[in-house]
All heavy atoms as a GROMACS GRO file, in nm:
protein
  533
    1MET      N    1   0.917   0.131   0.536
    1MET     CA    2   0.792   0.105   0.473
    1MET      C    3   0.778  -0.040   0.436
    1MET      O    4   0.671  -0.103   0.455
    1MET     CB    5   0.775   0.191   0.348
    1MET     CG    6   0.648   0.166   0.271
    1MET     SD    7   0.619   0.270   0.132
    1MET     CE    8   0.691   0.173   0.004
    2CYS      N    9   0.883  -0.098   0.382
    2CYS     CA   10   0.874  -0.242   0.345
    2CYS      C   11   0.843  -0.333   0.461
    2CYS      O   12   0.769  -0.428   0.448
    2CYS     CB   13   1.006  -0.281   0.280
    2CYS     SG   14   1.041  -0.197   0.123
    3ASP      N   15   0.904  -0.301   0.574
    3ASP     CA   16   0.879  -0.387   0.692
    3ASP      C   17   0.733  -0.384   0.735
    3ASP      O   18   0.681  -0.487   0.772
    3ASP     CB   19   0.965  -0.344   0.808
    3ASP     CG   20   1.119  -0.371   0.780
    3ASP    OD1   21   1.144  -0.457   0.691
    3ASP    OD2   22   1.198  -0.313   0.847
    4MET      N   23   0.673  -0.264   0.733
    4MET     CA   24   0.534  -0.250   0.779
    4MET      C   25   0.438  -0.326   0.688
    4MET      O   26   0.336  -0.381   0.736
    4MET     CB   27   0.494  -0.103   0.788
    4MET     CG   28   0.566  -0.025   0.898
    4MET     SD   29   0.515   0.142   0.902
    4MET     CE   30   0.365   0.126   0.991
    5LEU      N   31   0.470  -0.331   0.558
    5LEU     CA   32   0.376  -0.391   0.466
    5LEU      C   33   0.396  -0.543   0.453
    5LEU      O   34   0.312  -0.612   0.398
    5LEU     CB   35   0.381  -0.325   0.327
    5LEU     CG   36   0.320  -0.187   0.323
    5LEU    CD1   37   0.348  -0.124   0.188
    5LEU    CD2   38   0.171  -0.187   0.353
    6MET      N   39   0.512  -0.591   0.492
    6MET     CA   40   0.535  -0.731   0.488
    6MET      C   41   0.493  -0.813   0.611
    6MET      O   42   0.496  -0.931   0.610
    6MET     CB   43   0.684  -0.757   0.458
    6MET     CG   44   0.724  -0.712   0.318
    6MET     SD   45   0.616  -0.760   0.178
    6MET     CE   46   0.645  -0.931   0.173
    7LYS      N   47   0.458  -0.739   0.715
    7LYS     CA   48   0.413  -0.805   0.839
    7LYS      C   49   0.264  -0.844   0.814
    7LYS      O   50   0.197  -0.783   0.730
    7LYS     CB   51   0.418  -0.713   0.955
    7LYS     CG   52   0.560  -0.679   0.996
    7LYS     CD   53   0.557  -0.590   1.117
    7LYS     CE   54   0.701  -0.556   1.160
    7LYS     NZ   55   0.707  -0.457   1.262
    8PRO      N   56   0.223  -0.949   0.882
    8PRO     CA   57   0.081  -0.990   0.865
    8PRO      C   58  -0.026  -0.894   0.926
    8PRO      O   59  -0.143  -0.920   0.917
    8PRO     CB   60   0.074  -1.128   0.930
    8PRO     CG   61   0.184  -1.124   1.034
    8PRO     CD   62   0.290  -1.037   0.973
    9ASP      N   63   0.021  -0.789   0.999
    9ASP     CA   64  -0.070  -0.693   1.061
    9ASP      C   65  -0.135  -0.602   0.960
    9ASP      O   66  -0.059  -0.550   0.870
    9ASP     CB   67  -0.001  -0.614   1.167
    9ASP     CG   68   0.064  -0.699   1.278
    9ASP    OD1   69   0.008  -0.807   1.306
    9ASP    OD2   70   0.168  -0.663   1.326
   10PRO      N   71  -0.263  -0.579   0.966
   10PRO     CA   72  -0.321  -0.484   0.869
   10PRO      C   73  -0.282  -0.340   0.895
   10PRO      O   74  -0.252  -0.299   1.004
   10PRO     CB   75  -0.479  -0.498   0.898
   10PRO     CG   76  -0.493  -0.600   0.998
   10PRO     CD   77  -0.359  -0.640   1.047
   11VAL      N   78  -0.271  -0.261   0.783
   11VAL     CA   79  -0.230  -0.124   0.789
   11VAL      C   80  -0.328  -0.036   0.714
   11VAL      O   81  -0.409  -0.094   0.630
   11VAL     CB   82  -0.087  -0.104   0.733
   11VAL    CG1   83   0.016  -0.169   0.815
   11VAL    CG2   84  -0.080  -0.148   0.586
   12ASP      N   85  -0.326   0.092   0.733
   12ASP     CA   86  -0.408   0.188   0.658
   12ASP      C   87  -0.314   0.263   0.565
   12ASP      O   88  -0.207   0.314   0.609
   12ASP     CB   89  -0.479   0.285   0.752
   12ASP     CG   90  -0.579   0.214   0.841
   12ASP    OD1   91  -0.637   0.112   0.797
   12ASP    OD2   92  -0.605   0.264   0.949
   13LEU      N   93  -0.348   0.273   0.440
   13LEU     CA   94  -0.261   0.338   0.341
   13LEU      C   95  -0.338   0.458   0.273
   13LEU      O   96  -0.455   0.456   0.260
   13LEU     CB   97  -0.223   0.244   0.227
   13LEU     CG   98  -0.147   0.122   0.259
   13LEU    CD1   99  -0.131   0.026   0.139
   13LEU    CD2  100  -0.009   0.154   0.312
   14VAL      N  101  -0.252   0.560   0.236
   14VAL     CA  102  -0.306   0.663   0.152
   14VAL      C  103  -0.213   0.663   0.034
   14VAL      O  104  -0.090   0.675   0.042
   14VAL     CB  105  -0.300   0.801   0.225
   14VAL    CG1  106  -0.340   0.913   0.126
   14VAL    CG2  107  -0.386   0.802   0.346
   15VAL      N  108  -0.269   0.650  -0.089
   15VAL     CA  109  -0.191   0.628  -0.210
   15VAL      C  110  -0.240   0.724  -0.316
   15VAL      O  111  -0.361   0.752  -0.331
   15VAL     CB  112  -0.212   0.477  -0.258
   15VAL    CG1  113  -0.138   0.455  -0.389
   15VAL    CG2  114  -0.174   0.380  -0.156
   16LEU      N  115  -0.148   0.773  -0.402
   16LEU     CA  116  -0.180   0.856  -0.512
   16LEU      C  117  -0.203   0.757  -0.629
   16LEU      O  118  -0.117   0.680  -0.662
   16LEU     CB  119  -0.065   0.946  -0.547
   16LEU     CG  120  -0.084   1.054  -0.652
   16LEU    CD1  121  -0.192   1.151  -0.615
   16LEU    CD2  122   0.046   1.123  -0.681
   17THR      N  123  -0.313   0.774  -0.698
   17THR     CA  124  -0.346   0.682  -0.812
   17THR      C  125  -0.281   0.739  -0.943
   17THR      O  126  -0.233   0.850  -0.944
   17THR     CB  127  -0.499   0.673  -0.835
   17THR    OG1  128  -0.548   0.798  -0.874
   17THR    CG2  129  -0.566   0.621  -0.709
   18LYS      N  130  -0.284   0.657  -1.046
   18LYS     CA  131  -0.227   0.702  -1.176
   18LYS      C  132  -0.305   0.812  -1.241
   18LYS      O  133  -0.255   0.882  -1.325
   18LYS     CB  134  -0.211   0.584  -1.270
   18LYS     CG  135  -0.339   0.522  -1.313
   18LYS     CD  136  -0.310   0.406  -1.411
   18LYS     CE  137  -0.438   0.339  -1.454
   18LYS     NZ  138  -0.409   0.226  -1.544
   19HIS      N  139  -0.429   0.835  -1.192
   19HIS     CA  140  -0.510   0.943  -1.245
   19HIS      C  141  -0.498   1.072  -1.159
   19HIS      O  142  -0.562   1.170  -1.186
   19HIS     CB  143  -0.655   0.899  -1.252
   19HIS     CG  144  -0.679   0.788  -1.344
   19HIS    ND1  145  -0.659   0.798  -1.484
   19HIS    CD2  146  -0.709   0.660  -1.324
   19HIS    CE1  147  -0.684   0.682  -1.542
   19HIS    NE2  148  -0.712   0.595  -1.446
   20GLY      N  149  -0.415   1.069  -1.057
   20GLY     CA  150  -0.392   1.186  -0.974
   20GLY      C  151  -0.483   1.202  -0.855
   20GLY      O  152  -0.477   1.302  -0.788
   21ARG      N  153  -0.562   1.101  -0.832
   21ARG     CA  154  -0.653   1.106  -0.716
   21ARG      C  155  -0.583   1.044  -0.597
   21ARG      O  156  -0.497   0.963  -0.605
   21ARG     CB  157  -0.781   1.032  -0.743
   21ARG     CG  158  -0.868   1.097  -0.847
   21ARG     CD  159  -0.994   1.023  -0.867
   21ARG     NE  160  -0.965   0.893  -0.921
   21ARG     CZ  161  -1.020   0.837  -1.028
   21ARG    NH1  162  -1.115   0.909  -1.094
   21ARG    NH2  163  -0.989   0.721  -1.075
   22ILE      N  164  -0.626   1.087  -0.478
   22ILE     CA  165  -0.572   1.031  -0.350
   22ILE      C  166  -0.675   0.929  -0.307
   22ILE      O  167  -0.793   0.957  -0.288
   22ILE     CB  168  -0.552   1.145  -0.244
   22ILE    CG1  169  -0.448   1.238  -0.294
   22ILE    CG2  170  -0.514   1.086  -0.113
   22ILE    CD1  171  -0.426   1.354  -0.208
   23MET      N  172  -0.629   0.807  -0.281
   23MET     CA  173  -0.717   0.693  -0.237
   23MET      C  174  -0.672   0.647  -0.104
   23MET      O  175  -0.551   0.623  -0.082
   23MET     CB  176  -0.710   0.584  -0.339
   23MET     CG  177  -0.799   0.466  -0.300
   23MET     SD  178  -0.826   0.338  -0.416
   23MET     CE  179  -0.680   0.326  -0.513
   24GLU      N  180  -0.768   0.638  -0.017
   24GLU     CA  181  -0.742   0.578   0.120
   24GLU      C  182  -0.784   0.432   0.116
   24GLU      O  183  -0.894   0.401   0.080
   24GLU     CB  184  -0.818   0.654   0.226
   24GLU     CG  185  -0.775   0.796   0.243
   24GLU     CD  186  -0.850   0.868   0.352
   24GLU    OE1  187  -0.908   0.802   0.438
   24GLU    OE2  188  -0.854   0.994   0.346
   25MET      N  189  -0.691   0.347   0.161
   25MET     CA  190  -0.716   0.205   0.173
   25MET      C  191  -0.702   0.168   0.316
   25MET      O  192  -0.594   0.172   0.373
   25MET     CB  193  -0.620   0.128   0.083
   25MET     CG  194  -0.633   0.155  -0.061
   25MET     SD  195  -0.526   0.050  -0.152
   25MET     CE  196  -0.450   0.167  -0.257
   26ASN      N  197  -0.811   0.121   0.379
   26ASN     CA  198  -0.807   0.086   0.519
   26ASN      C  199  -0.801  -0.067   0.534
   26ASN      O  200  -0.864  -0.141   0.456
   26ASN     CB  201  -0.928   0.141   0.593
   26ASN     CG  202  -0.930   0.292   0.587
   26ASN    OD1  203  -0.827   0.355   0.597
   26ASN    ND2  204  -1.043   0.348   0.571
   27ASN      N  205  -0.732  -0.112   0.638
   27ASN     CA  206  -0.730  -0.256   0.674
   27ASN      C  207  -0.671  -0.338   0.561
   27ASN      O  208  -0.738  -0.432   0.509
   27ASN     CB  209  -0.870  -0.301   0.709
   27ASN     CG  210  -0.874  -0.413   0.810
   27ASN    OD1  211  -0.772  -0.445   0.867
   27ASN    ND2  212  -0.984  -0.480   0.820
   28CYS      N  213  -0.548  -0.310   0.514
   28CYS     CA  214  -0.479  -0.377   0.407
   28CYS      C  215  -0.364  -0.464   0.458
   28CYS      O  216  -0.304  -0.429   0.559
   28CYS     CB  217  -0.421  -0.279   0.309
   28CYS     SG  218  -0.539  -0.167   0.240
   29ILE      N  219  -0.333  -0.568   0.387
   29ILE     CA  220  -0.215  -0.645   0.413
   29ILE      C  221  -0.137  -0.658   0.286
   29ILE      O  222  -0.190  -0.657   0.177
   29ILE     CB  223  -0.243  -0.789   0.470
   29ILE    CG1  224  -0.336  -0.863   0.374
   29ILE    CG2  225  -0.304  -0.779   0.609
   29ILE    CD1  226  -0.352  -1.008   0.411
   30GLY      N  227  -0.002  -0.671   0.297
   30GLY     CA  228   0.084  -0.684   0.184
   30GLY      C  229   0.096  -0.829   0.145
   30GLY      O  230   0.111  -0.918   0.233
   31LEU      N  231   0.084  -0.865   0.016
   31LEU     CA  232   0.092  -1.000  -0.029
   31LEU      C  233   0.222  -1.031  -0.095
   31LEU      O  234   0.286  -1.132  -0.067
   31LEU     CB  235  -0.023  -1.032  -0.123
   31LEU     CG  236  -0.163  -1.019  -0.068
   31LEU    CD1  237  -0.266  -1.038  -0.182
   31LEU    CD2  238  -0.185  -1.110   0.044
   32LYS      N  239   0.267  -0.946  -0.189
   32LYS     CA  240   0.385  -0.976  -0.271
   32LYS      C  241   0.452  -0.844  -0.305
   32LYS      O  242   0.392  -0.744  -0.322
   32LYS     CB  243   0.335  -1.047  -0.397
   32LYS     CG  244   0.442  -1.092  -0.488
   32LYS     CD  245   0.382  -1.165  -0.610
   32LYS     CE  246   0.488  -1.206  -0.706
   32LYS     NZ  247   0.432  -1.261  -0.826
   33PHE      N  248   0.586  -0.849  -0.320
   33PHE     CA  249   0.670  -0.732  -0.347
   33PHE      C  250   0.760  -0.766  -0.463
   33PHE      O  251   0.823  -0.871  -0.466
   33PHE     CB  252   0.749  -0.692  -0.226
   33PHE     CG  253   0.846  -0.585  -0.249
   33PHE    CD1  254   0.801  -0.461  -0.282
   33PHE    CD2  255   0.979  -0.606  -0.240
   33PHE    CE1  256   0.895  -0.356  -0.307
   33PHE    CE2  257   1.073  -0.509  -0.263
   33PHE     CZ  258   1.027  -0.382  -0.294
   34ASP      N  259   0.763  -0.676  -0.562
   34ASP     CA  260   0.855  -0.692  -0.676
   34ASP      C  261   0.955  -0.575  -0.673
   34ASP      O  262   0.922  -0.465  -0.703
   34ASP     CB  263   0.778  -0.690  -0.807
   34ASP     CG  264   0.864  -0.719  -0.930
   34ASP    OD1  265   0.992  -0.709  -0.915
   34ASP    OD2  266   0.809  -0.750  -1.037
   35LYS      N  267   1.078  -0.606  -0.626
   35LYS     CA  268   1.172  -0.496  -0.610
   35LYS      C  269   1.224  -0.440  -0.742
   35LYS      O  270   1.271  -0.326  -0.742
   35LYS     CB  271   1.288  -0.538  -0.517
   35LYS     CG  272   1.388  -0.632  -0.581
   35LYS     CD  273   1.499  -0.662  -0.485
   35LYS     CE  274   1.606  -0.743  -0.548
   35LYS     NZ  275   1.716  -0.765  -0.463
   36TYR      N  276   1.218  -0.517  -0.847
   36TYR     CA  277   1.266  -0.464  -0.978
   36TYR      C  278   1.168  -0.366  -1.040
   36TYR      O  279   1.206  -0.270  -1.105
   36TYR     CB  280   1.295  -0.579  -1.072
   36TYR     CG  281   1.403  -0.666  -1.017
   36TYR    CD1  282   1.378  -0.798  -0.973
   36TYR    CD2  283   1.536  -0.623  -1.015
   36TYR    CE1  284   1.483  -0.874  -0.926
   36TYR    CE2  285   1.639  -0.699  -0.966
   36TYR     CZ  286   1.608  -0.830  -0.922
   36TYR     OH  287   1.710  -0.904  -0.872
   37LYS      N  288   1.041  -0.389  -1.025
   37LYS     CA  289   0.937  -0.302  -1.077
   37LYS      C  290   0.899  -0.193  -0.975
   37LYS      O  291   0.841  -0.093  -1.012
   37LYS     CB  292   0.809  -0.378  -1.112
   37LYS     CG  293   0.822  -0.469  -1.226
   37LYS     CD  294   0.693  -0.540  -1.259
   37LYS     CE  295   0.704  -0.640  -1.369
   37LYS     NZ  296   0.579  -0.710  -1.390
   38GLY      N  297   0.928  -0.215  -0.847
   38GLY     CA  298   0.895  -0.119  -0.747
   38GLY      C  299   0.743  -0.122  -0.712
   38GLY      O  300   0.686  -0.019  -0.675
   39THR      N  301   0.684  -0.242  -0.730
   39THR     CA  302   0.540  -0.252  -0.703
   39THR      C  303   0.515  -0.354  -0.591
   39THR      O  304   0.604  -0.438  -0.565
   39THR     CB  305   0.464  -0.299  -0.831
   39THR    OG1  306   0.514  -0.424  -0.870
   39THR    CG2  307   0.474  -0.196  -0.940
   40ARG      N  308   0.400  -0.348  -0.536
   40ARG     CA  309   0.361  -0.451  -0.437
   40ARG      C  310   0.214  -0.479  -0.453
   40ARG      O  311   0.134  -0.395  -0.497
   40ARG     CB  312   0.398  -0.409  -0.295
   40ARG     CG  313   0.324  -0.301  -0.233
   40ARG     CD  314   0.371  -0.281  -0.088
   40ARG     NE  315   0.512  -0.242  -0.087
   40ARG     CZ  316   0.608  -0.310  -0.024
   40ARG    NH1  317   0.584  -0.424   0.036
   40ARG    NH2  318   0.734  -0.270  -0.019
   41ARG      N  319   0.178  -0.598  -0.419
   41ARG     CA  320   0.038  -0.648  -0.427
   41ARG      C  321  -0.017  -0.635  -0.287
   41ARG      O  322   0.046  -0.689  -0.188
   41ARG     CB  323   0.041  -0.792  -0.475
   41ARG     CG  324  -0.090  -0.842  -0.513
   41ARG     CD  325  -0.096  -0.850  -0.666
   41ARG     NE  326  -0.214  -0.929  -0.694
   41ARG     CZ  327  -0.319  -0.879  -0.757
   41ARG    NH1  328  -0.315  -0.755  -0.798
   41ARG    NH2  329  -0.427  -0.943  -0.776
   42ILE      N  330  -0.130  -0.574  -0.269
   42ILE     CA  331  -0.197  -0.562  -0.138
   42ILE      C  332  -0.340  -0.611  -0.151
   42ILE      O  333  -0.398  -0.618  -0.257
   42ILE     CB  334  -0.197  -0.416  -0.088
   42ILE    CG1  335  -0.272  -0.321  -0.182
   42ILE    CG2  336  -0.057  -0.361  -0.067
   42ILE    CD1  337  -0.312  -0.196  -0.114
   43LYS      N  338  -0.390  -0.653  -0.039
   43LYS     CA  339  -0.529  -0.698  -0.032
   43LYS      C  340  -0.603  -0.620   0.080
   43LYS      O  341  -0.552  -0.606   0.190
   43LYS     CB  342  -0.531  -0.852   0.009
   43LYS     CG  343  -0.669  -0.910   0.015
   43LYS     CD  344  -0.662  -1.057   0.043
   43LYS     CE  345  -0.805  -1.114   0.049
   43LYS     NZ  346  -0.802  -1.259   0.068
   44MET      N  347  -0.720  -0.572   0.045
   44MET     CA  348  -0.803  -0.500   0.141
   44MET      C  349  -0.893  -0.604   0.203
   44MET      O  350  -0.972  -0.668   0.142
   44MET     CB  351  -0.887  -0.393   0.072
   44MET     CG  352  -0.801  -0.282   0.022
   44MET     SD  353  -0.895  -0.152  -0.058
   44MET     CE  354  -0.862  -0.200  -0.228
   45LEU      N  355  -0.879  -0.619   0.339
   45LEU     CA  356  -0.946  -0.726   0.411
   45LEU      C  357  -1.095  -0.702   0.417
   45LEU      O  358  -1.170  -0.800   0.417
   45LEU     CB  359  -0.889  -0.738   0.552
   45LEU     CG  360  -0.743  -0.780   0.558
   45LEU    CD1  361  -0.696  -0.783   0.703
   45LEU    CD2  362  -0.722  -0.918   0.490
   46SER      N  363  -1.137  -0.583   0.417
   46SER     CA  364  -1.285  -0.556   0.426
   46SER      C  365  -1.357  -0.599   0.306
   46SER      O  366  -1.465  -0.647   0.317
   46SER     CB  367  -1.306  -0.408   0.460
   46SER     OG  368  -1.247  -0.324   0.355
   47SER      N  369  -1.300  -0.581   0.186
   47SER     CA  370  -1.373  -0.612   0.063
   47SER      C  371  -1.316  -0.738  -0.006
   47SER      O  372  -1.377  -0.794  -0.095
   47SER     CB  373  -1.368  -0.493  -0.034
   47SER     OG  374  -1.237  -0.467  -0.077
   48GLY      N  375  -1.192  -0.775   0.030
   48GLY     CA  376  -1.128  -0.887  -0.040
   48GLY      C  377  -1.065  -0.850  -0.170
   48GLY      O  378  -1.008  -0.931  -0.239
   49GLU      N  379  -1.066  -0.721  -0.205
   49GLU     CA  380  -1.008  -0.676  -0.330
   49GLU      C  381  -0.857  -0.672  -0.324
   49GLU      O  382  -0.796  -0.629  -0.226
   49GLU     CB  383  -1.069  -0.535  -0.357
   49GLU     CG  384  -1.016  -0.477  -0.484
   49GLU     CD  385  -1.065  -0.332  -0.504
   49GLU    OE1  386  -1.139  -0.281  -0.423
   49GLU    OE2  387  -1.033  -0.280  -0.615
   50CYS      N  388  -0.790  -0.713  -0.433
   50CYS     CA  389  -0.648  -0.712  -0.444
   50CYS      C  390  -0.610  -0.600  -0.540
   50CYS      O  391  -0.674  -0.588  -0.647
   50CYS     CB  392  -0.591  -0.845  -0.489
   50CYS     SG  393  -0.609  -0.972  -0.369
   51ARG      N  394  -0.508  -0.529  -0.512
   51ARG     CA  395  -0.456  -0.417  -0.601
   51ARG      C  396  -0.305  -0.427  -0.604
   51ARG      O  397  -0.238  -0.466  -0.511
   51ARG     CB  398  -0.498  -0.283  -0.548
   51ARG     CG  399  -0.640  -0.251  -0.570
   51ARG     CD  400  -0.670  -0.112  -0.528
   51ARG     NE  401  -0.803  -0.072  -0.564
   51ARG     CZ  402  -0.834   0.010  -0.661
   51ARG    NH1  403  -0.741   0.064  -0.732
   51ARG    NH2  404  -0.962   0.039  -0.685
   52THR      N  405  -0.250  -0.374  -0.718
   52THR     CA  406  -0.101  -0.358  -0.731
   52THR      C  407  -0.078  -0.209  -0.721
   52THR      O  408  -0.142  -0.132  -0.792
   52THR     CB  409  -0.057  -0.413  -0.864
   52THR    OG1  410  -0.090  -0.554  -0.871
   52THR    CG2  411   0.094  -0.395  -0.874
   53ILE      N  412   0.014  -0.167  -0.630
   53ILE     CA  413   0.047  -0.027  -0.612
   53ILE      C  414   0.196  -0.010  -0.629
   53ILE      O  415   0.275  -0.102  -0.604
   53ILE     CB  416  -0.002   0.027  -0.477
   53ILE    CG1  417   0.066  -0.050  -0.362
   53ILE    CG2  418  -0.150   0.024  -0.464
   53ILE    CD1  419   0.041   0.012  -0.229
   54ARG      N  420   0.235   0.113  -0.667
   54ARG     CA  421   0.377   0.144  -0.679
   54ARG      C  422   0.419   0.202  -0.540
   54ARG      O  423   0.351   0.286  -0.485
   54ARG     CB  424   0.404   0.247  -0.785
   54ARG     CG  425   0.376   0.192  -0.926
   54ARG     CD  426   0.429   0.284  -1.032
   54ARG     NE  427   0.405   0.231  -1.163
   54ARG     CZ  428   0.488   0.144  -1.222
   54ARG    NH1  429   0.594   0.101  -1.157
   54ARG    NH2  430   0.459   0.096  -1.341
   55ASP      N  431   0.535   0.160  -0.497
   55ASP     CA  432   0.589   0.210  -0.368
   55ASP      C  433   0.607   0.363  -0.367
   55ASP      O  434   0.586   0.428  -0.265
   55ASP     CB  435   0.724   0.137  -0.332
   55ASP     CG  436   0.700   0.002  -0.283
   55ASP    OD1  437   0.592  -0.035  -0.245
   55ASP    OD2  438   0.802  -0.070  -0.274
   56ILE      N  439   0.647   0.415  -0.483
   56ILE     CA  440   0.678   0.559  -0.487
   56ILE      C  441   0.549   0.640  -0.467
   56ILE      O  442   0.561   0.758  -0.437
   56ILE     CB  443   0.747   0.589  -0.621
   56ILE    CG1  444   0.811   0.722  -0.622
   56ILE    CG2  445   0.653   0.577  -0.736
   56ILE    CD1  446   0.945   0.726  -0.562
   57LEU      N  447   0.433   0.583  -0.488
   57LEU     CA  448   0.307   0.656  -0.481
   57LEU      C  449   0.237   0.645  -0.346
   57LEU      O  450   0.128   0.700  -0.329
   57LEU     CB  451   0.208   0.614  -0.591
   57LEU     CG  452   0.266   0.640  -0.736
   57LEU    CD1  453   0.162   0.585  -0.838
   57LEU    CD2  454   0.286   0.787  -0.758
   58VAL      N  455   0.300   0.575  -0.246
   58VAL     CA  456   0.244   0.563  -0.119
   58VAL      C  457   0.276   0.690  -0.045
   58VAL      O  458   0.394   0.731  -0.032
   58VAL     CB  459   0.300   0.442  -0.042
   58VAL    CG1  460   0.250   0.439   0.103
   58VAL    CG2  461   0.265   0.313  -0.115
   59MET      N  462   0.174   0.756   0.005
   59MET     CA  463   0.188   0.886   0.076
   59MET      C  464   0.197   0.871   0.230
   59MET      O  465   0.273   0.946   0.296
   59MET     CB  466   0.078   0.975   0.036
   59MET     CG  467   0.069   1.014  -0.111
   59MET     SD  468  -0.074   1.102  -0.158
   59MET     CE  469  -0.047   1.258  -0.081
   60SER      N  470   0.120   0.778   0.284
   60SER     CA  471   0.128   0.753   0.430
   60SER      C  472   0.086   0.612   0.462
   60SER      O  473   0.003   0.555   0.390
   60SER     CB  474   0.041   0.857   0.503
   60SER     OG  475  -0.093   0.827   0.491
   61ILE      N  476   0.135   0.564   0.576
   61ILE     CA  477   0.109   0.433   0.631
   61ILE      C  478   0.066   0.452   0.777
   61ILE      O  479   0.146   0.511   0.848
   61ILE     CB  480   0.226   0.333   0.617
   61ILE    CG1  481   0.267   0.314   0.476
   61ILE    CG2  482   0.185   0.200   0.683
   61ILE    CD1  483   0.388   0.229   0.457
   62ASN      N  484  -0.050   0.416   0.811
   62ASN     CA  485  -0.105   0.423   0.943
   62ASN      C  486  -0.093   0.573   0.996
   62ASN      O  487  -0.063   0.599   1.112
   62ASN     CB  488  -0.032   0.331   1.043
   62ASN     CG  489  -0.072   0.187   1.024
   62ASN    OD1  490  -0.175   0.162   0.968
   62ASN    ND2  491   0.012   0.098   1.069
   63GLY      N  492  -0.120   0.664   0.911
   63GLY     CA  493  -0.122   0.808   0.948
   63GLY      C  494   0.016   0.869   0.953
   63GLY      O  495   0.027   0.987   0.978
   64CYS      N  496   0.124   0.795   0.926
   64CYS     CA  497   0.257   0.848   0.927
   64CYS      C  498   0.299   0.877   0.781
   64CYS      O  499   0.297   0.785   0.700
   64CYS     CB  500   0.354   0.756   0.991
   64CYS     SG  501   0.320   0.716   1.163
   65GLU      N  502   0.345   0.999   0.754
   65GLU     CA  503   0.386   1.033   0.623
   65GLU      C  504   0.517   0.950   0.579
   65GLU      O  505   0.599   0.933   0.660
   65GLU     CB  506   0.423   1.183   0.617
   65GLU     CG  507   0.444   1.237   0.483
   65GLU     CD  508   0.468   1.383   0.480
   65GLU    OE1  509   0.409   1.453   0.567
   65GLU    OE2  510   0.534   1.434   0.388
   66VAL      N  511   0.513   0.911   0.458
   66VAL     CA  512   0.625   0.827   0.403
   66VAL      C  513   0.717   0.916   0.321
   66VAL      O  514   0.668   0.995   0.233
   66VAL     CB  515   0.572   0.709   0.319
   66VAL    CG1  516   0.686   0.640   0.250
   66VAL    CG2  517   0.488   0.620   0.395
   67MET      N  518   0.849   0.909   0.348
   67MET     CA  519   0.948   0.986   0.273
   67MET      C  520   1.033   0.888   0.199
   67MET      O  521   1.102   0.807   0.262
   67MET     CB  522   1.028   1.073   0.365
   67MET     CG  523   0.948   1.174   0.448
   67MET     SD  524   0.864   1.292   0.353
   67MET     CE  525   0.996   1.412   0.332
   68ILE      N  526   1.030   0.893   0.068
   68ILE     CA  527   1.114   0.797  -0.012
   68ILE      C  528   1.227   0.880  -0.073
   68ILE      O  529   1.210   0.980  -0.120
   68ILE     CB  530   1.026   0.724  -0.115
   68ILE    CG1  531   0.931   0.639  -0.046
   68ILE    CG2  532   1.117   0.646  -0.206
   68ILE    CD1  533   0.842   0.555  -0.138
   0.00000   0.00000   0.00000
């Protein structure tokens, strides 16, 4: 998972939010990773919005289920 998000190629993510909703993020790139907090900063290229997500809450990358 770390390798896919650290490459400059855009990916599609499905993430569980802190409120328990499933959010799909299309066309995202990874910006920064904090291994001590287990979080990463991503940017959605279509809207330019940046978000911080927890690695443990990532459900799939590019349609492939993530097992942590």
